[in-house]
Every structure is written in C-alpha cells, then in structure tokens.
ROPA-317788 format. One record per residue (C-alpha): residue in one letter; z, y, x. Coordinates in nm, 4 decimals. Layout:
BEGIN
  type        zz        yy        xx
     A         Z         Y         X
...
This chain:
BEGIN
  type        zz        yy        xx
     M    0.0000    0.0000    0.0000
     T   -0.0848    0.3491    0.1240
     P    0.2071    0.5944    0.1133
     T    0.1754    0.8516   -0.1650
     S    0.3381    1.1830   -0.2423
     T    0.4001    1.0848   -0.6057
     I    0.7721    1.0445   -0.6751
     L    0.8978    0.8324   -0.9636
     S    1.2561    0.9183   -1.0635
     P    1.4831    0.8938   -1.3678
     P    1.4649    1.1891   -1.6104
     A    1.6261    1.5096   -1.4804
     R    1.9812    1.5516   -1.6082
     A    2.1540    1.8873   -1.6334
     P    2.5055    1.9071   -1.4817
     Q    2.7921    1.8961   -1.7307
     S    3.1401    2.0482   -1.7014
     F    3.4574    1.8591   -1.7940
     T    3.8234    1.9413   -1.8363
     E    3.9234    1.5802   -1.9018
     A    3.9150    1.3264   -1.6201
     R    3.8235    1.0282   -1.8362
     L    3.5149    1.1989   -1.9758
     A    3.4073    1.3135   -1.6297
     V    3.4234    0.9562   -1.4998
     D    3.2381    0.8325   -1.8097
     R    2.9542    1.0661   -1.7139
     L    2.9591    0.9443   -1.3536
     C    2.9315    0.5874   -1.4801
     A    2.6377    0.6739   -1.7047
     L    2.4449    0.8521   -1.4299
     Y    2.5144    0.5750   -1.1818
     A    2.4050    0.3046   -1.4258
     E    2.0845    0.4948   -1.4976
     A    2.0028    0.5315   -1.1255
     T    2.0762    0.1696   -1.0318
     G    1.8984    0.0385   -1.3392
     F    1.5908    0.2450   -1.2590
     L    1.5743    0.1252   -0.8985
     T    1.6453   -0.2370   -0.9857
     A    1.3793   -0.2497   -1.2571
     H    1.1109   -0.1097   -1.0264
     F    1.2223   -0.3357   -0.7416
     E    1.1961   -0.6476   -0.9547
     E    0.8527   -0.5399   -1.0737
     A    0.7434   -0.4910   -0.7125
     L    0.8631   -0.8408   -0.6240
     R    0.6390   -0.9721   -0.9011
     G    0.3435   -0.7989   -0.7413
     R    0.3294   -0.5034   -0.9797
     L    0.3661   -0.2142   -0.7377
     P    0.4456    0.1350   -0.8704
     P    0.1876    0.4165   -0.8456
     G    0.4153    0.6198   -0.6176
     R    0.7446    0.6296   -0.4325
     V    1.0485    0.5231   -0.6380
     R    1.3597    0.7340   -0.5864
     A    1.6915    0.7760   -0.7620
     F    1.9965    0.9759   -0.6565
     Y    2.3692    0.9197   -0.6470
     P    2.5760    1.1085   -0.9035
     E    2.8109    1.3732   -0.7712
     I    3.1190    1.5593   -0.8786
     R    3.1663    1.9277   -0.7954
     F    3.4589    2.1626   -0.8141
     A    3.4810    2.5364   -0.7487
     T    3.7717    2.7741   -0.7298
     T    3.7951    3.1422   -0.6400
     T    4.1703    3.1786   -0.6175
     H    4.4249    3.1467   -0.3389
     A    4.6966    3.0712   -0.5940
     K    4.9618    2.8430   -0.4441
     I    4.9920    2.5004   -0.6004
     D    5.2705    2.2422   -0.5893
     S    5.2726    2.1525   -0.2199
     R    5.5019    1.8496   -0.2576
     L    5.1937    1.6371   -0.3145
     S    4.9711    1.5859   -0.0106
     F    4.6536    1.5414   -0.2154
     G    4.4965    1.6444   -0.5453
     H    4.4221    2.0053   -0.4509
     V    4.1992    2.2140   -0.2248
     S    4.3444    2.4475    0.0348
     N    4.1012    2.7384    0.0057
     P    3.8645    2.8967   -0.2460
     G    3.5130    2.7590   -0.2387
     T    3.2831    2.4920   -0.3738
     Y    3.3562    2.1263   -0.3046
     A    3.1475    1.8175   -0.3814
     A    3.1412    1.4411   -0.3366
     T    2.8665    1.1884   -0.3978
     I    2.9967    0.8903   -0.5950
     T    2.9083    0.5229   -0.5969
     R    3.0468    0.2346   -0.8019
     P    3.2437    0.4525   -1.0453
     D    3.3165    0.1316   -1.2357
     L    3.4995   -0.0120   -0.9351
     F    3.6763    0.3146   -0.8540
     R    3.7454    0.4251   -1.2101
     G    4.1252    0.4316   -1.1856
     Y    4.1139    0.6124   -0.8525
     L    3.8592    0.8679   -0.9736
     E    4.0435    0.9431   -1.2963
     Q    4.3668    0.9930   -1.1036
     Q    4.2131    1.2236   -0.8421
     V    4.0112    1.4285   -1.0918
     A    4.3132    1.4666   -1.3210
     L    4.5223    1.6032   -1.0349
     L    4.2485    1.8493   -0.9444
     L    4.2248    1.9704   -1.3030
     D    4.6017    1.9995   -1.3418
     N    4.6593    2.1757   -1.0110
     H    4.3824    2.4328   -1.0355
     G    4.3116    2.4682   -1.4071
     A    3.9350    2.4796   -1.3487
     P    3.6747    2.2304   -1.4748
     V    3.4815    1.9793   -1.2657
     T    3.1048    1.9441   -1.2904
     V    2.9246    1.6102   -1.2927
     G    2.5542    1.5863   -1.2197
     V    2.2891    1.4275   -1.0011
     S    2.3128    1.4852   -0.6259
     Q    2.0350    1.5335   -0.3718
     T    2.1356    1.2145   -0.1849
     P    1.8850    0.9308   -0.2406
     M    2.0299    0.5910   -0.3296
     P    1.9051    0.3090   -0.1026
     V    1.7539    0.0293   -0.3054
     H    1.9657   -0.2271   -0.1160
     F    2.2863   -0.0805   -0.2561
     A    2.1475   -0.0442   -0.6097
     V    2.0263   -0.4032   -0.6250
     A    2.3537   -0.5367   -0.4785
     V    2.5401   -0.4277   -0.7938
     G    2.3472   -0.6588   -1.0257
     E    2.2979   -1.0326   -1.0490
     G    1.9276   -1.0292   -0.9614
     P    1.7574   -1.1153   -0.6338
     G    1.8701   -0.9369   -0.3198
     V    1.6505   -0.7204   -0.1032
     P    1.4492   -0.9362    0.1399
     Q    1.4453   -0.8518    0.5067
     E    1.1686   -0.6276    0.6366
     G    0.8370   -0.8137    0.6436
     A    0.9448   -1.0900    0.4031
     A    0.7964   -0.9192    0.0968
     D    0.4265   -0.8641    0.0272
     F    0.4700   -0.4870    0.0538
     S    0.6352   -0.2412    0.2887
     L    0.9762   -0.1677    0.1394
     R    1.0093    0.1671    0.3144
     D    0.6816    0.2897    0.1672
     I    0.8164    0.2566   -0.1870
     F    1.1967    0.2750   -0.1811
     D    1.4702    0.4561    0.0098
     V    1.6571    0.2328    0.2524
     P    1.9956    0.2849    0.4255
     E    1.9792    0.5588    0.6872
     L    2.2425    0.5567    0.9587
     A    2.2266    0.9368    0.9802
     A    2.3825    0.9493    0.6314
     I    2.6441    0.6802    0.7012
     N    2.9167    0.8207    0.9233
     D    3.2822    0.9142    0.9486
     D    3.2359    1.2853    1.0105
     I    3.4663    1.3836    0.7241
     V    3.7644    1.1649    0.8153
     N    3.7140    1.2320    1.1860
     G    3.7331    1.6058    1.1227
     T    3.3910    1.6677    1.2764
     W    3.1996    1.7479    0.9580
     A    2.9953    2.0657    1.0043
     G    2.7537    2.0499    0.7128
     E    2.6192    2.3370    0.5081
     G    2.6817    2.4082    0.1426
     A    2.9659    2.2545   -0.0532
     R    3.2655    2.1289    0.1425
     P    3.3731    1.7644    0.1128
     L    3.5816    1.6746   -0.1896
     A    3.6386    1.3113   -0.0863
     P    3.6916    1.1423    0.2535
     F    3.3750    0.9307    0.2291
     T    3.0222    0.9857    0.1041
     A    2.8599    0.7420   -0.1374
     P    2.6300    0.5833    0.1258
     R    2.9275    0.5284    0.3568
     V    3.1208    0.3602    0.0756
     D    2.8257    0.1421   -0.0244
     Y    2.7769    0.0356    0.3354
     S    3.1395   -0.0756    0.3635
     L    3.1393   -0.2532    0.0273
     A    2.8436   -0.4588    0.1467
     R    3.0124   -0.5302    0.4809
     L    3.3365   -0.6351    0.3083
     A    3.1552   -0.8863    0.0904
     H    2.9837   -1.0239    0.4004
     Y    3.2841   -1.0438    0.6326
     T    3.5460   -1.1628    0.3812
     A    3.3312   -1.3711    0.1412
     T    3.4968   -1.2028   -0.1549
     D    3.3698   -0.9251   -0.3775
     P    3.5375   -0.5868   -0.3171
     V    3.6357   -0.5795   -0.6843
     H    3.9107   -0.8313   -0.6024
     F    4.0799   -0.6241   -0.3316
     Q    4.4266   -0.5013   -0.4223
     N    4.6033   -0.1772   -0.3292
     Y    4.8463   -0.3393   -0.0837
     V    4.6851   -0.5142    0.2122
     L    4.8389   -0.7469    0.4694
     F    4.6448   -0.8141    0.7886
     T    4.7214   -1.1172    0.9990
     N    4.5760   -1.2737    1.3122
     Y    4.6443   -1.6385    1.2282
     Q    4.5099   -1.8761    0.9640
     F    4.8557   -2.0323    0.9302
     Y    4.9547   -1.7447    0.7041
     V    4.6836   -1.8273    0.4508
     S    4.8292   -2.1567    0.3274
     E    5.1691   -1.9916    0.2890
     F    5.0108   -1.7059    0.0957
     E    4.8396   -1.9489   -0.1392
     A    5.1671   -2.1391   -0.1895
     F    5.3447   -1.8153   -0.2772
     A    5.0590   -1.7185   -0.5100
     R    5.0899   -2.0451   -0.7018
     R    5.4646   -1.9940   -0.7414
     A    5.4020   -1.6391   -0.8617
     L    5.1430   -1.7547   -1.1156
     A    5.3970   -2.0060   -1.2490
     D    5.6434   -1.7207   -1.3049
     G    5.5431   -1.5327   -1.6181
     A    5.7605   -1.2386   -1.5165
     S    5.5988   -1.1889   -1.1739
     G    5.3202   -0.9667   -1.3036
     Y    5.0580   -1.1492   -1.0982
     T    4.7579   -1.2650   -1.2986
     A    4.5206   -1.4501   -1.0641
     F    4.4566   -1.5690   -0.7106
     V    4.1150   -1.5340   -0.5482
     S    4.0022   -1.7278   -0.2440
     T    3.6846   -1.7153   -0.0348
     G    3.3605   -1.7422   -0.2263
     N    3.5285   -1.5551   -0.5158
     A    3.6946   -1.8768   -0.6317
     E    3.9642   -1.7693   -0.8779
     I    4.2570   -1.9441   -1.0436
     A    4.4954   -1.8077   -1.3075
     T    4.7382   -2.1002   -1.3240
     P    4.9577   -2.2590   -1.0572
     D    4.7735   -2.5913   -1.0783
     G    4.4249   -2.4377   -1.0579
     V    4.1827   -2.6093   -0.8208
     L    4.0216   -2.4077   -0.5413
     P    3.7129   -2.5545   -0.3771
     V    3.7195   -2.6087   -0.0037
     P    3.4585   -2.3764    0.1499
     E    3.1919   -2.5338    0.3681
     R    3.2690   -2.2746    0.6322
     L    3.5058   -1.9824    0.6591
     P    3.3701   -1.6283    0.6888
     Q    3.4495   -1.4144    0.9884
     M    3.7480   -1.2488    0.8202
     P    3.8506   -1.4498    0.5130
     A    4.0359   -1.2551    0.2454
     Y    4.2666   -1.3766   -0.0297
     H    4.3824   -1.1728   -0.3255
     L    4.6937   -1.2109   -0.5403
     K    4.5965   -0.9883   -0.8284
     R    4.7757   -0.7739   -1.0809
     A    4.6039   -0.6232   -1.3832
     D    4.6303   -0.2693   -1.2466
     G    4.5127   -0.3579   -0.8953
     S    4.8603   -0.3253   -0.7432
     G    4.8693   -0.6813   -0.6154
     I    4.8478   -0.8010   -0.2548
     T    4.5446   -0.8838   -0.0439
     L    4.5749   -1.0886    0.2756
     V    4.2978   -1.0630    0.5354
     N    4.2873   -1.2907    0.8371
     I    4.1148   -1.0646    1.0881
     G    4.1389   -1.3142    1.3718
     V    4.2107   -1.2074    1.7269
     G    4.1157   -0.8821    1.8941
     P    4.0994   -0.5050    1.8440
     S    3.7289   -0.5094    1.7581
     N    3.7939   -0.7292    1.4552
     A    4.0878   -0.5090    1.3584
     K    3.8695   -0.1989    1.3678
     T    3.5862   -0.3635    1.1781
     A    3.8137   -0.4791    0.8972
     T    3.9983   -0.1503    0.8558
     D    3.6790    0.0572    0.8837
     H    3.5583   -0.1091    0.5664
     V    3.8816   -0.1694    0.3717
     A    3.9545    0.2032    0.4056
     V    3.6846    0.3037    0.1545
     L    3.8814    0.1214   -0.1167
     R    4.1640    0.3741   -0.0609
     P    4.4509    0.1231   -0.0528
     H    4.8041    0.2550   -0.0855
     A    4.9283    0.0742    0.2252
     W    4.8278   -0.1772    0.4876
     V    5.0593   -0.3658    0.7194
     M    5.0000   -0.5951    1.0148
     V    5.1999   -0.9200    1.0111
     G    5.1059   -1.1224    1.3153
     H    5.2279   -1.2729    1.6367
     C    5.2999   -1.0977    1.9621
     A    5.4260   -1.1480    2.3127
     G    5.7872   -1.0425    2.3534
     L    5.8380   -0.8394    2.6702
     R    6.2170   -0.8335    2.6959
     N    6.4364   -1.1119    2.8266
     S    6.6820   -1.0405    2.5459
     Q    6.4255   -1.1385    2.2833
     S    6.3953   -1.4907    2.1474
     L    6.0990   -1.6737    2.0014
     G    6.0896   -1.6013    1.6304
     D    6.2452   -1.2562    1.6618
     F    6.0782   -0.9714    1.4753
     V    5.9395   -0.6483    1.6144
     L    5.9147   -0.3421    1.3914
     A    5.6747   -0.1034    1.5624
     H    5.7727    0.2608    1.5653
     A    5.5219    0.3656    1.8327
     Y    5.2033    0.2293    1.9858
     L    5.0670    0.2124    2.3401
     R    4.6933    0.2159    2.2714
     E    4.5176    0.0264    2.5475
     D    4.2793   -0.1440    2.3036
     R    4.0191    0.1335    2.3563
     V    3.8066    0.0596    2.0480
     L    3.8962    0.3858    1.8735
     D    3.8796    0.6209    2.1702
     A    3.5527    0.7785    2.0515
     D    3.6891    0.8434    1.7016
     L    4.0564    0.9081    1.7674
     P    4.1407    1.0054    2.1266
     A    4.4269    0.8202    2.2883
     W    4.6253    1.1432    2.3194
     V    4.6623    1.1607    1.9391
     P    5.0122    1.0358    1.8488
     I    5.0401    0.7707    1.5780
     P    5.3706    0.8430    1.4024
     A    5.5849    0.5874    1.2272
     L    5.5946    0.6412    0.8500
     A    5.9497    0.6379    0.7184
     E    5.8668    0.4811    0.3816
     I    5.6850    0.1884    0.5395
     Q    5.9494    0.1406    0.8089
     V    6.2328    0.1320    0.5562
     A    6.0444   -0.1110    0.3314
     L    5.9851   -0.3486    0.6221
     Q    6.3407   -0.3288    0.7558
     E    6.4888   -0.3870    0.4120
     A    6.2555   -0.6810    0.3608
     V    6.3721   -0.8374    0.6879
     A    6.7339   -0.7891    0.5824
     A    6.6735   -0.9436    0.2406
     E    6.4854   -1.2443    0.3763
     T    6.7249   -1.3175    0.6642
     Q    7.0466   -1.2200    0.4834
     L    7.1430   -1.0046    0.7793
     E    7.2228   -0.6368    0.7686
     G    7.3528   -0.3503    0.9766
     F    7.4300   -0.4293    1.3382
     D    7.3759   -0.8019    1.2772
     L    7.0115   -0.7376    1.1970
     K    6.9580   -0.6453    1.5620
     R    7.0113   -1.0092    1.6534
     I    6.6659   -1.0978    1.5236
     M    6.4751   -0.7674    1.4973
     R    6.3967   -0.4984    1.7513
     T    6.2418   -0.1602    1.6802
     G    6.0274   -0.0098    1.9525
     T    5.6870    0.0459    2.1063
     V    5.4136   -0.2131    2.0627
     A    5.1339   -0.2203    2.3191
     S    4.7879   -0.3380    2.2136
     V    4.5351   -0.4484    2.4752
     D    4.1732   -0.5611    2.4709
     N    4.2113   -0.8517    2.7136
     R    4.3815   -1.1620    2.5744
     N    4.4203   -1.3092    2.9216
     W    4.5620   -1.0039    3.0934
     E    4.8168   -1.2285    3.2657
     L    4.5426   -1.3873    3.4759
     R    4.4674   -1.0672    3.6636
     D    4.6894   -0.8675    3.8964
     H    4.9341   -0.7472    3.6348
     T    5.1494   -0.5248    3.8521
     G    4.9860   -0.2142    3.7030
     P    4.9984   -0.3282    3.3383
     V    5.3589   -0.4382    3.3656
     Q    5.4560   -0.1042    3.5168
     R    5.2879    0.0831    3.2290
     L    5.4543   -0.1432    2.9768
     S    5.7900   -0.0673    3.1340
     Q    5.7267    0.3072    3.1519
     S    5.6205    0.3133    2.7846
     R    5.9362    0.1198    2.6888
     A    5.7152   -0.1359    2.5122
     I    5.8988   -0.4346    2.3695
     A    5.5970   -0.6341    2.2489
     L    5.2282   -0.6794    2.3206
     D    4.9404   -0.7866    2.0968
     M    4.5711   -0.7079    2.0433
     E    4.5488   -0.5678    1.6898
     S    4.8478   -0.3613    1.5791
     A    4.7645   -0.0308    1.7468
     T    4.4089   -0.0446    1.6132
     I    4.5260   -0.1057    1.2583
     A    4.7875    0.1696    1.2778
     A    4.5505    0.4175    1.4427
     N    4.2785    0.3526    1.1869
     G    4.5375    0.3930    0.9129
     F    4.6213    0.7321    1.0605
     R    4.2513    0.8201    1.0906
     F    4.1682    0.7147    0.7361
     R    4.4900    0.8508    0.5803
     V    4.6064    0.5038    0.4730
     P    4.9818    0.4442    0.5117
     Y    5.0363    0.1757    0.7769
     G    5.3013   -0.0326    0.9454
     T    5.3517   -0.3292    1.1778
     L    5.5975   -0.6166    1.1736
     L    5.5301   -0.8764    1.4431
     C    5.6922   -1.2064    1.5282
     V    5.7551   -1.3028    1.8901
     S    5.5628   -1.6246    1.9615
     D    5.5763   -1.6278    2.3416
     K    5.7332   -1.4441    2.6366
     P    5.4806   -1.4457    2.9195
     L    5.6841   -1.2287    3.1568
     Q    5.9666   -1.4815    3.1348
     G    5.7415   -1.7861    3.1681
     E    5.7738   -1.8926    2.8024
     L    5.4048   -1.9449    2.7306
     K    5.2467   -2.0395    2.3999
     L    5.1686   -2.4075    2.4573
     P    5.0576   -2.6519    2.1839
     G    5.3824   -2.8378    2.1146
     M    5.6008   -2.5295    2.1184
     A    5.3473   -2.3334    1.9137
     S    5.3296   -2.5974    1.6384
     E    5.7057   -2.5989    1.5954
     F    5.7136   -2.2203    1.5962
     Y    5.4505   -2.1982    1.3247
     R    5.6310   -2.4482    1.1035
     S    5.9583   -2.2617    1.1209
     Q    5.8535   -1.8981    1.1245
     V    5.5285   -1.8316    0.9368
     A    5.6662   -1.8735    0.5849
     R    5.9608   -1.6408    0.6484
     H    5.7446   -1.3798    0.8207
     L    5.4902   -1.3772    0.5377
     M    5.7626   -1.3460    0.2743
     I    5.8955   -1.0399    0.4543
     G    5.5523   -0.8816    0.4369
     I    5.5219   -0.9651    0.0672
     R    5.8691   -0.8277   -0.0081
     A    5.7808   -0.5049    0.1720
     M    5.4593   -0.4646   -0.0251
     E    5.6362   -0.5255   -0.3536
     S    5.8927   -0.2643   -0.2573
     L    5.6181   -0.0126   -0.1775
     R    5.4494   -0.0892   -0.5086
     R    5.7612    0.0277   -0.6917
     M    5.7632    0.3539   -0.4963
     P    5.6011    0.6704   -0.6404
     L    5.2551    0.7240   -0.4919
     E    5.3404    1.0697   -0.3615
     R    5.6166    0.9215   -0.1447
     I    5.3945    0.6595    0.0178
     H    5.1069    0.8931    0.1019
     S    5.2943    1.1011    0.3548
     R    5.1880    1.4517    0.4543
     K    5.2068    1.3231    0.8122
     L    4.8630    1.1784    0.7480
     R    4.7052    1.5065    0.6349
     S    4.5545    1.7711    0.8591
     F    4.5191    2.1492    0.8174
     E    4.2318    2.1348    0.5718
     E    4.2016    1.8077    0.3840
     T    3.9809    1.6701    0.1083
     A    4.1367    1.6947   -0.2351
     F    4.0736    1.3280   -0.3049
     L    4.3175    1.0867   -0.1441
C-alpha cells in the first residue's frame, strides 16, 4: 500500500465540562471506548485484506483543569490540588481499569479548587497495539508478518512518547502542565509489560504489593489465601495465580502452569482492590527496577520488599529480621534516573506497620523485640558473588555506612518507590552471614526456609492489612512530594 495523506478518525467531539467526578470519568470511558473500537474495527478489517483508503488514527481522551487563583487550599493532603495557577492536562488510558482512582483524584481536584474539569479528545495518537490489547480479538502481528505495512496505516508505539520525564522532574514540555505522573502511552506500555512479565492481567493487581526474591514465599501465600477464602469475615474474595487462573473457594483447583513467567504474580483480591499482590521478582536489581517501573503506573498505596539478605553483624542470627531505615545504593540501576546522592528516607507509617507486625507475629515487644529484629542500613549491590573478589574495599564501605544487611533488590525497590511517589518499606530475613563464614549451603538453606518463610510472609501480610486500615492521606507522605507536584497521586 502506498502511504496517503487521508486520515480516517472517529467523529470530532467537543470538550465537555464537569463538576461531578463520576460523570467526568463516564465521559472518559465513552471517548476511550470509541477510540479503541474504531482502531480495532479497522485493524480487523485490514487483517481480512480489506485495507482502508487512508491512514487510520484515533486519539487518547484527556482531562484538563485550569485555575487562575493562588488561593491556599488544605495543605494536610499531599495530593489532589495544583500548586500554582495555570492549565493542567493528562492523557488517559483504560479509564475502566482506573475508574476508582480517577474518580477519587478528580473529586479532590473539584473539592479543593471549586473549578470544573474538562474532558475531551487529546492530540496524542493511540497506538493500535494498545487499542487491540484491550479486546479479545487477535493481537497485533510482528512487523512483516501481515500482508501490509502496519506503520503505513496505523500509529505504533513511539519511544519518544514513552518516558518518565514527569516523575523524574525533567519534563520541559510546552502548553498545559502535567496533571498526572504518567502519560497514557507510558501507562499502556507498562500494562502490556506487566501482563508479559507476570502472566496475569493488570486488572487483578491489588493496592498493596509485596515483592519477594524467592519462590518459597509463593506456596505460603497461596496457603494463606485459601485460609482467608475459607473465612467469610476476611473480606478477601478470590485468589489469582499465573495465567489468570482464579479461585473463589478454599478448595478451588489451580492448574499447574507449563512454565513460570519471568516475574510471577499472585493476587489475593478484595472487592475494592485493597487486597494483596505478591510478585516474585527473582534475584537482582535489574529485575527489581523492571517490576517496579511497571507496577508504579497502577498507583498502589504501598509496596514492601520481603526477602532474604546477608547479615553483616556477628550479633545477628540466621532467621533474624532487618527493618531497613536507610539504604546504601550500590546497585547502580537507577543512577541515571535518581542520582545516588538523593536520600531515600524511611516512611514512618510503613516502618511502624512493619515493626508492629513483627511484634504481633513473634509475640515479642519492647526491648525483647531487639533479640530478633535490627533496624539499620541495608546495602544493595549488583554482584551476587561479591565475596569472590577482593572485598577489602566493599567491607570497609559497609562498615563506614553502618550497614547491617546486604541484598540485591531492596534499595532499588525503595528508591523507585521514592521516585514514583509510592510508599515503600523493607523487611528482610537473615539467611546467611558471609563475613562470619556462615554461608547459604543446601542443607542449612532448606531448614531455614522451612522454619522462617511462613512467619516472614505473615509479617508482611499483617503489615499490609494494617496499612489498608490507615487513612490514605497518612500513607502517602509529603516526604514523597517535591516542590511542584502533579495533582493526581
């Protein structure tokens, strides 16, 4: 097909103003459905050999807000308002998936400023890949697999439009300022990546996310989920495993997957999305960054790392817990996005929830709690076998930083939480002590896993349930907000 200047698009829609959040989101849903339906219909026709007479293009919906006043609003809340007069806008994707979030954020904006929001069609083209992914029809074939050139007819994902400029504080665009931390193409990109890496649809993800670096935690999470489903008062409604296999009863059967995805995810769901998701990110800071880069677009209320670490102090014992209150970032994967000189503060609400969960699960409190839990700096490195090299330098830095534990993921997860404004925390379990010659060998490791994994996971679950009962404005600390932030959380 020869490229043409003819553009086929849905009918032009005039922007509409709203003073009610629900109606504004209804309009976003309608515009989004029209755009995706238009692209999908033309794409399916093209696959059948009936090519359109021109280029097919649809646009993401957007929401705009303008204010001309410097009037001071309630500053106790760290989100839901703009800091200066001006015009703000955000392109929106999957308003069905984000409906609760959008209604909440728009309602706060309306309440805080007393001005309407405007919903209309943006100037950002919607890639056909993301439109087709929403439906049940055929996916987009790879370039060259179809009988026509995809790029000649449809818009495809453009990396120039998929970036973290807003959350990184480097956005320097013209026109309306950002209203939300991510653009629609960036969100769509991550939703697709999440489905690929975790083998579960993003719709199943819950607002409280546990990351772990061992598969041992998964069987314990499933066992807890089945007990919770047997308890009618628990509030949990379903458990989802890889491949979107879902059970709603404790005796439900989950198929054994032929192969596990790179980062399998499991979801213990509640009707309002306030359940718990567990993601096994595997080992290494690169995996930790990849997972959190994409989970962040779902705007979870908290994420916490529960994994194993090397204890660095002779006074520690295998099975002891480490509650991180600072991070020595030698993982390097975020240096280009968040320089190492940026401090990653501990968040009081998360720290208290984790400490109280340890106390409840171990039945220890006060000074006795120090027998099995230390609070201090956790160092994260990018070399799992750092012990095999001359470690005089690393050990000196660990000592100077006062580090009490070492792993490969925690600093990345915490730093990306800081970068993406997602409340974060770390509770690790000491599984070896390399500086004291107590290495993680098979026999010792098996016994450790049997005795410690269940208790460690339950602490993480208790902490998440505690955070769920906390008002949202307390969890989303102002420590995570910069001078001039987006109104949307």
